[in-house]
Backbone bond lengths (Angstrom), bond angles and torsions (degrees), N, CA, C in turn:
res aa  C-N    CA-C-N  psi(-1)  N-CA   C-N-CA  omega(-1)  CA-C   N-CA-C  phi
1 M - - - 1.488 - - 1.519 110.94 -
2 L 1.322 116.06 140.53 1.453 121.45 175.09 1.480 110.09 -92.08
3 T 1.339 116.84 125.02 1.458 121.56 172.96 1.506 108.63 -100.90
4 I 1.335 116.95 130.47 1.473 121.62 178.89 1.535 106.68 -114.53
5 D 1.318 115.37 117.66 1.447 121.83 177.79 1.529 109.15 -103.02
6 I 1.347 116.78 124.06 1.438 121.11 -179.83 1.530 108.95 -108.50
7 V 1.328 117.97 118.22 1.462 123.69 177.99 1.518 105.64 -100.58
8 T 1.337 117.25 117.12 1.448 119.44 -170.09 1.512 112.73 -156.63
9 L 1.314 116.45 160.29 1.461 121.34 170.63 1.517 112.05 -86.64
10 F 1.366 116.79 -12.65 1.441 120.73 -173.07 1.534 111.10 -133.75
11 P 1.325 118.10 66.83 1.453 121.36 -179.16 1.533 112.65 -62.84
12 E 1.308 117.57 -24.27 1.472 120.95 -176.34 1.552 111.43 -66.86
13 L 1.326 117.13 -18.23 1.450 118.93 -179.51 1.523 113.71 -71.07
14 F 1.314 117.78 -20.23 1.475 121.67 -170.69 1.529 112.95 -88.97
15 A 1.306 118.95 -38.86 1.466 122.07 -170.62 1.533 112.22 -56.34
16 P 1.341 120.54 -46.07 1.481 118.69 -177.99 1.535 112.36 -60.11
17 F 1.311 115.94 -41.98 1.472 119.41 179.34 1.530 112.09 -65.50
18 V 1.288 115.75 -47.17 1.480 120.11 -177.06 1.514 110.02 -62.45
19 G 1.340 118.41 -39.91 1.435 121.42 -178.06 1.503 114.26 -67.01
20 L 1.337 119.61 -18.74 1.466 122.57 -176.97 1.523 113.37 -117.17
21 S 1.303 117.69 24.96 1.452 118.78 -172.99 1.549 112.57 -135.21
22 I 1.300 114.82 176.31 1.461 121.14 174.53 1.500 110.62 -60.07
23 V 1.326 115.93 -30.85 1.483 119.61 177.04 1.518 109.93 -61.07
24 G 1.325 116.62 -42.30 1.450 120.27 179.86 1.533 111.61 -63.79
25 R 1.311 116.28 -38.83 1.475 119.14 178.55 1.508 111.36 -68.59
26 A 1.323 117.54 -33.53 1.457 119.95 175.43 1.518 111.79 -67.79
27 V 1.354 116.30 -33.39 1.442 121.52 175.24 1.526 110.34 -65.81
28 E 1.326 115.42 -44.57 1.478 119.78 -179.71 1.530 112.64 -62.41
29 R 1.328 115.12 -33.62 1.474 119.93 179.46 1.539 113.55 -80.93
30 G 1.327 117.41 -3.52 1.442 120.81 179.95 1.526 113.55 79.00
31 L 1.348 117.25 16.80 1.467 121.15 179.16 1.514 111.82 -86.58
32 V 1.317 116.89 -29.73 1.430 123.11 -177.28 1.540 109.51 -134.90
33 A 1.317 117.00 142.90 1.465 121.68 171.98 1.523 107.45 -121.84
34 I 1.298 116.99 137.34 1.477 120.97 -179.22 1.530 108.92 -121.93
35 R 1.315 115.79 128.28 1.477 120.84 179.57 1.514 108.86 -126.91
36 Y 1.345 114.56 141.53 1.456 120.07 -178.60 1.524 110.16 -111.39
37 H 1.301 117.46 139.81 1.459 123.34 -177.82 1.554 108.16 -128.42
38 H 1.310 112.91 105.47 1.490 119.81 -176.35 1.541 107.84 -79.98
39 L 1.339 116.42 124.05 1.437 120.40 -176.94 1.530 111.89 -62.42
40 L 1.334 117.94 -30.63 1.442 118.50 -179.93 1.508 112.38 -68.39
41 D 1.328 118.10 -20.64 1.464 121.40 175.10 1.546 112.56 -69.19
42 E 1.310 115.11 -16.32 1.464 120.24 -179.47 1.507 112.01 -94.34
43 L 1.314 117.76 8.30 1.465 122.00 -178.05 1.528 111.48 -128.99
44 P 1.330 116.67 153.87 1.486 118.51 173.21 1.527 110.12 -60.01
45 Q 1.333 116.16 148.30 1.462 121.00 -176.79 1.553 110.48 -56.07
46 G 1.326 113.79 130.81 1.462 118.76 179.87 1.499 115.93 91.79
47 E 1.329 117.34 -11.32 1.453 119.81 -179.83 1.514 110.61 -87.59
48 R 1.326 117.59 140.32 1.455 123.21 -175.40 1.526 111.66 -82.43
49 A 1.339 115.59 148.56 1.450 119.51 175.67 1.508 115.40 -87.53
50 D 1.359 114.50 -5.54 1.446 121.71 179.12 1.498 111.28 -124.33
51 D 1.356 115.24 165.84 1.475 118.90 178.49 1.533 107.25 -157.24
52 A 1.322 116.20 168.93 1.458 121.96 -179.52 1.517 109.85 -68.77
53 P 1.320 120.13 144.64 1.463 122.84 -178.13 1.534 110.68 -72.15
54 Y 1.342 115.62 140.92 1.461 119.65 170.24 1.529 109.44 -61.49
55 G 1.314 116.25 140.05 1.450 120.41 -178.91 1.509 113.52 91.35
56 G 1.322 115.64 -5.41 1.453 119.31 179.20 1.528 111.87 83.09
57 G 1.316 116.00 179.33 1.465 120.88 178.94 1.517 109.51 120.50
58 P 1.332 115.52 170.38 1.484 120.05 -176.90 1.493 112.76 -76.52
59 G 1.332 116.23 157.25 1.444 121.85 170.14 1.544 113.18 80.08
60 M 1.331 113.20 -177.79 1.447 122.01 -178.98 1.517 109.25 -125.21
61 V 1.351 115.87 157.55 1.443 122.65 -177.32 1.518 109.65 -121.62
62 L 1.330 117.53 136.57 1.461 121.13 176.59 1.548 109.41 -63.56
63 R 1.311 117.57 131.92 1.456 121.22 178.83 1.498 111.59 -73.47
64 I 1.322 115.71 153.76 1.458 122.72 -177.57 1.521 111.49 -76.14
65 E 1.363 118.32 -33.79 1.468 121.31 -170.98 1.555 113.53 -58.34
66 P 1.333 119.02 -53.53 1.471 116.97 -177.80 1.511 112.20 -65.70
67 I 1.332 119.19 -34.34 1.449 121.18 177.97 1.518 110.32 -64.04
68 A 1.324 115.36 -45.82 1.492 120.54 -178.44 1.509 110.45 -61.87
69 R 1.321 117.20 -41.29 1.479 120.48 178.21 1.503 111.43 -61.48
70 A 1.364 116.00 -43.13 1.475 118.73 -179.21 1.527 109.28 -65.68
71 L 1.326 117.88 -43.94 1.461 121.62 -177.77 1.530 110.84 -65.74
72 D 1.319 115.53 -42.36 1.494 118.77 178.48 1.530 110.80 -58.43
73 R 1.333 115.85 -43.55 1.468 120.46 -179.58 1.540 111.93 -65.73
74 I 1.348 115.20 -41.80 1.478 119.63 178.73 1.522 111.57 -65.70
75 L 1.326 116.58 -45.88 1.463 120.07 -175.97 1.531 111.81 -72.95
76 S 1.323 115.95 -27.68 1.475 118.54 178.59 1.520 112.82 -64.75
77 Q 1.332 116.64 -19.94 1.450 122.40 -179.54 1.554 112.29 -86.88
78 A 1.324 116.30 -7.36 1.461 120.94 -175.52 1.521 109.73 -77.90
79 V 1.326 114.03 139.65 1.482 119.00 171.95 1.514 109.13 -77.23
80 P 1.319 117.82 157.34 1.504 121.35 -174.33 1.527 111.77 -55.95
81 S 1.328 118.14 -34.21 1.459 120.27 -175.96 1.522 113.70 -89.57
82 E 1.344 118.11 3.59 1.453 120.91 -176.88 1.514 111.18 -65.98
83 R 1.319 115.59 135.29 1.460 123.67 174.19 1.520 108.26 -94.96
84 N 1.323 117.35 104.31 1.450 119.59 -176.75 1.511 111.44 -129.49
85 L 1.297 115.69 165.33 1.467 122.09 -176.94 1.515 107.55 -152.26
86 I 1.335 115.97 141.25 1.460 122.99 174.61 1.525 107.77 -107.41
87 V 1.312 116.21 120.74 1.467 122.14 -178.72 1.521 110.29 -114.41
88 V 1.318 116.84 136.30 1.445 122.29 177.26 1.521 109.86 -120.70
89 P 1.340 117.94 116.22 1.452 119.30 174.54 1.513 111.01 -70.46
90 T 1.313 118.10 127.03 1.455 122.40 -179.69 1.494 111.27 -158.61
91 P 1.346 118.80 142.62 1.483 120.79 176.12 1.527 112.91 -58.97
92 A 1.352 116.96 -20.63 1.472 121.44 -178.31 1.500 111.07 -85.15
93 G 1.340 119.71 -5.09 1.451 121.79 -178.15 1.517 113.59 -80.94
94 V 1.335 116.38 174.91 1.469 121.03 175.96 1.522 107.88 -73.44
95 P 1.333 118.13 152.02 1.458 120.58 179.50 1.536 111.87 -60.90
96 F 1.316 116.80 129.73 1.428 122.90 176.50 1.515 110.69 -67.50
97 S 1.334 117.30 140.05 1.473 120.73 -176.88 1.531 110.28 -142.91
98 H 1.324 113.70 171.55 1.450 120.10 174.66 1.519 112.66 -56.26
99 A 1.325 116.15 -34.25 1.479 120.19 179.42 1.515 111.94 -63.74
100 H 1.336 116.68 -37.63 1.479 118.80 174.32 1.511 112.04 -60.47
101 A 1.353 114.67 -49.61 1.465 118.70 -178.53 1.536 112.33 -61.22
102 A 1.320 115.59 -40.39 1.469 119.51 178.18 1.495 111.99 -61.35
103 R 1.347 116.82 -42.65 1.472 120.76 -178.49 1.541 109.48 -70.90
104 W 1.323 118.58 -40.79 1.433 122.44 -177.53 1.530 110.73 -67.64
105 S 1.349 117.65 -31.15 1.466 120.92 -177.38 1.539 112.48 -65.42
106 T 1.327 116.93 -15.78 1.475 120.00 -178.68 1.544 111.17 -95.22
107 L 1.332 117.47 -0.84 1.465 121.04 -178.61 1.537 110.50 -77.95
108 D 1.334 113.62 164.83 1.457 119.73 172.08 1.536 110.43 -86.55
109 R 1.346 115.65 -32.85 1.489 120.22 -179.32 1.497 109.83 -146.12
110 L 1.327 115.31 132.43 1.462 122.88 172.69 1.525 107.69 -119.19
111 V 1.325 116.57 121.68 1.448 121.94 -178.93 1.565 107.20 -109.09
112 I 1.305 116.70 123.06 1.462 121.15 -178.86 1.530 108.36 -113.94
113 V 1.302 116.69 118.74 1.468 121.76 -179.27 1.512 108.69 -101.75
114 C 1.331 116.61 115.05 1.485 121.22 -176.05 1.533 110.12 -90.19
115 G 1.290 114.93 119.34 1.456 120.18 172.84 1.522 110.55 -78.61
116 H 1.335 116.39 174.59 1.423 121.55 177.80 1.517 107.99 -160.04
117 Y 1.334 116.54 166.11 1.449 121.80 -179.89 1.521 109.95 58.09
118 E 1.356 116.76 -123.09 1.483 119.74 -179.08 1.532 113.02 -89.51
119 G 1.315 115.39 7.32 1.474 118.46 177.33 1.530 113.03 116.10
120 I 1.315 114.99 -161.09 1.460 122.97 -175.58 1.542 109.71 -114.76
121 D 1.307 115.44 145.11 1.466 120.54 174.66 1.520 109.25 -48.04
122 E 1.345 115.85 126.06 1.472 121.38 -173.10 1.505 113.25 -61.55
123 R 1.315 118.77 -16.74 1.484 121.57 -179.11 1.522 111.99 -67.71
124 L 1.310 118.77 -11.37 1.463 121.39 178.23 1.515 109.59 -58.43
125 G 1.336 118.66 -42.84 1.461 122.18 179.18 1.496 114.09 -70.66
126 A 1.342 117.35 -22.20 1.458 119.62 177.87 1.530 112.01 -82.04
127 L 1.333 115.98 -22.66 1.457 121.02 -176.05 1.546 113.12 -97.97
128 Y 1.339 116.64 -24.60 1.478 119.02 -176.78 1.525 107.02 -135.87
129 P 1.332 116.19 148.82 1.488 120.50 172.57 1.531 108.27 -73.50
130 I 1.302 117.92 107.88 1.462 119.26 -178.56 1.531 109.43 -118.85
131 E 1.330 114.47 159.28 1.441 122.48 172.38 1.521 107.20 -119.77
132 E 1.337 115.84 122.53 1.455 120.85 -177.50 1.513 110.72 -101.35
133 C 1.339 116.98 127.21 1.434 122.62 -177.92 1.509 111.53 -130.33
134 S 1.321 115.99 145.79 1.454 122.47 179.32 1.509 110.78 -112.57
135 L 1.334 115.41 142.54 1.450 120.59 177.16 1.514 111.13 -81.93
136 G 1.336 117.43 -17.59 1.453 121.62 179.79 1.507 110.79 163.59
137 D 1.336 115.31 178.97 1.451 119.70 -176.82 1.535 110.14 -87.31
138 F 1.333 113.64 67.40 1.441 120.10 175.25 1.516 108.08 -157.52
139 V 1.317 117.84 167.07 1.474 121.40 -175.56 1.542 108.08 -114.59
140 L 1.342 116.35 132.75 1.436 122.76 173.23 1.533 110.61 -108.93
141 T 1.307 117.30 165.70 1.455 120.82 -179.29 1.532 110.65 -64.69
142 G 1.311 118.01 -35.77 1.461 120.36 -179.48 1.499 111.47 -153.73
143 G 1.313 115.75 -179.21 1.481 121.72 -174.97 1.527 113.07 -88.22
144 E 1.337 118.37 3.34 1.470 119.40 -175.96 1.519 111.96 -68.83
145 I 1.328 118.89 -41.41 1.463 120.19 -179.78 1.516 111.33 -65.61
146 P 1.352 120.96 -47.95 1.435 120.29 173.55 1.556 112.34 -58.95
147 A 1.322 117.13 -37.42 1.458 119.48 179.01 1.529 111.37 -61.89
148 L 1.346 116.72 -39.26 1.469 120.25 175.95 1.527 110.47 -61.38
149 A 1.350 116.46 -42.67 1.441 120.08 -179.99 1.515 112.09 -65.38
150 F 1.343 116.06 -42.82 1.481 120.79 179.40 1.523 109.60 -63.50
151 M 1.345 116.34 -42.41 1.450 121.65 -179.47 1.524 112.03 -62.84
152 D 1.313 114.58 -46.57 1.483 119.53 -177.18 1.528 110.06 -67.13
153 A 1.326 117.86 -45.67 1.477 120.40 -178.43 1.497 112.00 -64.87
154 T 1.346 117.12 -31.37 1.463 120.72 -179.12 1.516 111.81 -81.77
155 A 1.326 117.49 -47.48 1.469 122.01 -174.14 1.518 109.91 -60.79
156 R 1.330 118.49 -39.18 1.458 120.87 -175.82 1.550 111.92 -67.78
157 L 1.358 116.39 -18.39 1.475 120.35 177.74 1.526 113.34 -91.45
158 V 1.348 118.40 -6.80 1.456 120.31 176.84 1.535 108.85 -63.57
159 A 1.302 115.91 135.28 1.466 120.83 -176.59 1.520 110.48 -51.70
160 G 1.306 116.71 124.96 1.456 121.69 177.92 1.509 115.45 97.56
161 A 1.324 117.85 -12.91 1.450 121.05 -178.52 1.524 111.56 -72.01
162 L 1.323 117.12 -37.81 1.431 123.35 177.17 1.520 110.35 -133.89
163 A 1.304 117.09 160.01 1.487 120.56 177.61 1.524 109.25 -65.71
164 A 1.302 117.47 135.88 1.451 123.60 -177.65 1.540 113.35 -53.99
165 P 1.360 119.33 -43.01 1.465 118.83 -178.70 1.527 112.39 -63.01
166 S 1.324 117.78 -32.00 1.458 120.79 178.35 1.515 110.68 -66.37
167 L 1.306 117.39 -40.76 1.447 120.86 -179.24 1.529 111.65 -71.08
168 A 1.347 115.60 -36.75 1.471 118.93 -175.24 1.516 113.26 -66.00
169 S 1.352 117.06 -29.55 1.473 120.05 -173.83 1.509 113.94 -98.97
170 E 1.335 120.16 -4.58 1.431 119.71 -172.71 1.534 112.15 -81.67
171 S 1.304 115.24 171.02 1.462 120.60 -177.73 1.521 111.30 -56.55
172 F 1.336 115.49 139.08 1.484 126.93 175.09 1.504 113.04 77.28
173 A 1.305 120.10 -17.43 1.470 121.54 -178.21 1.535 110.60 -61.96
174 A 1.345 114.65 -38.39 1.471 118.88 179.46 1.526 110.94 -110.51
175 G 1.324 117.01 19.74 1.466 120.81 179.59 1.507 113.88 78.94
176 S 1.307 118.03 21.21 1.476 121.55 178.71 1.520 109.92 -148.24
177 L 1.337 115.54 171.98 1.481 119.73 176.75 1.528 111.20 -82.76
178 D 1.287 115.43 153.69 1.481 120.09 -178.10 1.539 110.06 -70.98
179 Y 1.290 116.29 156.96 1.465 121.59 176.34 1.518 109.80 -75.08
180 P 1.368 118.65 160.07 1.459 121.28 -179.75 1.538 110.50 -71.98
181 S 1.329 116.28 149.01 1.444 122.06 -177.93 1.536 110.87 -121.42
182 F 1.347 115.70 149.93 1.435 121.82 -179.85 1.540 109.48 -138.85
183 T 1.322 116.72 156.57 1.473 121.53 173.93 1.532 107.82 -147.25
184 R 1.320 117.38 -174.29 1.452 122.39 -175.02 1.515 111.92 -61.97
185 P 1.377 117.88 146.34 1.447 128.67 1.41 1.510 112.09 -82.44
186 A 1.343 116.77 165.00 1.454 121.39 -177.00 1.509 110.62 -70.84
187 T 1.337 118.09 -26.66 1.456 124.36 177.25 1.497 108.84 -130.17
188 F 1.333 118.72 131.18 1.448 121.60 177.34 1.517 109.61 -141.81
189 R 1.317 115.34 118.03 1.508 122.14 -179.24 1.527 110.13 53.64
190 G 1.280 115.94 39.36 1.482 120.59 175.88 1.490 114.90 84.86
191 V 1.344 118.44 -4.94 1.458 121.56 -179.21 1.520 107.87 -99.35
192 E 1.343 117.17 123.13 1.453 122.17 -173.83 1.529 111.59 -102.47
193 V 1.305 115.76 150.43 1.450 121.65 171.51 1.546 107.34 -70.04
194 P 1.353 120.07 140.33 1.442 121.98 176.72 1.510 111.99 -50.09
195 A 1.277 116.29 133.10 1.480 122.41 -173.68 1.531 111.64 -59.30
196 V 1.338 117.53 -33.09 1.478 119.33 -176.38 1.501 110.54 -62.50
197 L 1.338 118.96 -30.67 1.451 121.57 -179.17 1.526 112.83 -71.51
198 L 1.331 115.12 -18.74 1.482 120.01 178.00 1.521 112.58 -98.63
199 S 1.339 115.88 0.11 1.485 119.43 -172.64 1.523 113.80 -77.03
200 G 1.327 117.20 -24.36 1.449 120.36 -173.40 1.495 115.19 77.96
201 D 1.324 116.28 1.29 1.471 121.65 178.09 1.560 108.72 -89.49
202 H 1.302 116.59 98.30 1.470 121.41 -172.58 1.523 113.01 -66.81
203 T 1.331 116.67 -30.10 1.463 119.81 177.02 1.536 111.19 -65.57
204 K 1.341 114.56 -46.34 1.485 118.67 178.81 1.523 110.32 -67.11
205 I 1.335 116.81 -37.85 1.466 119.67 178.82 1.512 111.00 -61.61
206 A 1.337 116.51 -44.01 1.486 121.05 -179.84 1.520 109.29 -63.86
207 Q 1.315 118.34 -40.89 1.439 121.78 -179.63 1.539 110.35 -66.80
208 W 1.341 117.50 -42.61 1.466 121.67 176.33 1.507 111.00 -59.15
209 R 1.293 116.71 -43.57 1.473 121.71 -178.42 1.530 111.14 -64.00
210 R 1.343 116.71 -42.22 1.479 119.93 177.39 1.510 109.45 -62.55
211 E 1.326 117.92 -44.64 1.447 119.88 179.92 1.501 112.83 -63.48
212 Q 1.343 115.83 -41.85 1.468 120.59 179.21 1.526 111.27 -63.94
213 S 1.344 115.78 -41.10 1.457 120.41 179.31 1.487 110.72 -62.65
214 R 1.306 117.78 -45.91 1.471 121.14 -179.52 1.533 110.53 -67.25
215 G 1.320 118.74 -41.90 1.451 121.21 -179.90 1.498 111.89 -66.31
216 R 1.319 117.49 -40.63 1.464 120.29 178.41 1.533 110.67 -66.10
217 T 1.335 116.19 -38.63 1.483 119.07 178.94 1.481 110.53 -67.70
218 A 1.350 118.20 -40.82 1.480 120.56 178.57 1.509 112.93 -63.30
219 A 1.344 116.16 -33.89 1.450 120.56 -176.81 1.546 112.20 -80.71
220 R 1.361 115.62 -33.38 1.453 118.58 -170.02 1.539 113.20 -111.66
221 R 1.314 117.20 -31.39 1.473 121.27 -177.58 1.542 110.77 -140.57
222 R 1.333 116.03 63.38 1.446 120.19 -178.54 1.549 111.11 -59.58
223 D 1.317 117.35 -23.98 1.442 119.74 179.42 1.543 110.94 -61.90
224 L 1.316 119.18 -28.66 1.444 120.15 178.50 1.532 111.30 -69.18
225 L 1.349 116.55 -38.21 1.450 120.00 176.93 1.528 110.42 -68.62
226 D 1.336 116.48 -37.34 1.471 118.87 177.30 1.513 111.58 -61.92
227 E 1.351 116.33 -38.02 1.470 119.89 178.47 1.506 109.82 -65.39
228 Q 1.338 118.78 -39.29 1.461 121.09 179.31 1.508 110.89 -62.83
229 R 1.361 117.34 -40.00 1.431 119.87 179.72 1.535 112.46 -66.61
230 L 1.327 115.30 -37.18 1.470 119.99 177.51 1.503 112.57 -65.74
231 Q 1.351 115.05 -36.63 1.473 119.68 -177.85 1.522 110.72 -76.38
232 G 1.328 117.88 -22.68 1.475 119.60 -178.34 1.499 112.50 81.39
233 P 1.311 115.82 174.78 1.495 120.08 -178.96 1.515 112.40 -65.46
234 T 1.293 115.38 147.07 1.483 121.47 177.63 1.511 109.39 -88.21
235 E 1.333 116.09 132.23 1.466 120.49 179.46 1.525 109.83 -69.32
236 P 1.329 117.56 135.37 1.472 120.08 -179.94 1.549 108.36 -65.15
237 S 1.343 115.36 146.78 1.483 119.33 -179.96 1.497 109.78 -90.01
C-alpha cells in the first residue's frame, strides 16, 4: 500500500477532491492511505509558521522548524526497509511528468511538503533528501494545487486503482499522446464520428488509433517522438 503524507498549512483543501476522485476509490480499496499534517499543529498556539526573509524583501517564508518536526515524526514511523520519498512542489523544480508518477506509485510512502507565500526555508534541502518538482512555468499561491496533481497522477497508477488496459493506452504511457475518442450520438451538429470506429473491424480500428496517436503527437508534442528516436527501439519482452 502507498501512504501519501501531505504536510500543509491548508489540509482542508484536500478532502473534497479526494472524496470525489479515483484517489478516493483507491483509498476505499485499501490501495492508498492519505494522511494530513497541519503545520500549525507543530507550533505553540498562536505562533506563526512563516516569518520575514533574512536580508529583507517582499513576502513571507515558511519556517523550517514546524516542517522539520512534521517530517521527523513521519519518518520516525518508517520501517527500515520502507521506500519513501519527500517531494516539494516548487517552480524551481524539474518539470513533473508521467515518469515521476509511475516511479512514485511503486513507493511505500510519498511525503509532499506544500510551500506557501515566498516558499520554504532553503535549509530543508540541506537537512532532508528531497525531490523538487514543478507543475509548469507559472507561480501559484502555494504548493497545495501541485500536491493534488502529484497525488492524483500517482495514486491512479498504483496497481489495482485502474484497469490495466486503460493505463496502457493513455497519453504518455507509451511515450505518445492518446488517440481521439468519441461516443454517442454518431452525428452531432453535422460532425460525424469517423466511419472506421463504427465498422466493427477491430484490426482497422486499432490501426486507425495508432495512426491518430502518432499524428497527434507529431503535431502537438514532437519532442516525445524525438525522445523515442533517441532511446531507440524497445526490445520485445
